[in-house]
Each structure stands twice: as structure tokens, then as C-alpha cells.
C-alpha angles and dihedrals in degrees: 000000000000130000127212134167124248091250092053093046089052092053096040104036095129094054092045092050089056092053089049091052089056088057102266122141114218123195116213116208140192114208089347095306121113116253105171142338128244104218136171114271111252118242089203110065131192134048126313098235098177088057089050093049092047092052091050089052090049089055093047095249108141096188134021090222119064122235109298116196115241090238093049093119095036116122116269118239114268094247095047094109092044093057118107116243117241114259114250111250 
């Protein structure tokens, strides 16, 4: 993985694009700090869902969505907005 400054990247963009097309990754820096990477475009788009699910399983998360009650989308009682909120203790 090669590193170039923003100034060098601006002046040599065509050359860097050729390197990226060959599979190289180039880190572009400003004042020596990484700002962004030039990486090859992926032919396969989208998310890797299998990797995401494997990560969740490894962390002990069974479902990416927390528990949702069965009546979640049931209509609220008519007086719901008129009820007083409980006082904090």
C-alpha cells in the first residue's frame, strides 16, 4: 500500500488511476495524515450480508433487530395523548 500527498495525487492522478486499476490501494494524505484511500472499484456491488450475520453471531447477537412487541403497530387508545405523564422520582 503506497502513500501519496494530496498535492502529488492531484498532479499524478492518471498514473495513480492506472495503479489502482491494477489492484493497488493508495492512501492519500494531508500533512502526513491519511485522508482517503484510492481503491479498485468492486465488480460485486452491495453488502456482504453473510459477513454481517457472521459478525453478529460472533458477538452473541441473535437478531439485528431488537425485540418488537406483537402489538407494536396496533392503534393507540383514543385518550393516549390526554394522559398525564408519570412524575420522575
